[in-house]
Steps between C-alpha positions, in 0.01 A plus 500: 500500500574134487777348681792323321476138397787430728325630806194282419730203449659562848157538661371167347826323607468626863136402508588141374775487766252593774243251382753230488592581864139458594473170341820375664352584847170345416682186382625412839150407623341404174330170439564293182200664308611855617846422366348421170315829492814681598682338206222598250516872626879501470476382137255778424689767700849471333680361195759343745220323694603146402853562628356622844270200513782265440715681765221470750429138408140560439463238234595132518767387260 
């Protein structure tokens, strides 16, 4: 029996939150090129990736 769409949605949301936490920890020691890779992964991970990138100041204005 399939789980409800709401449960799947919550599972995806929690996974994204965990991944964003991992990226936040890695960002502390990241070089400039690694920051670029983290920004790319954030864009692919979540629709709100651009907002996270702006908040973390990963791109120059």
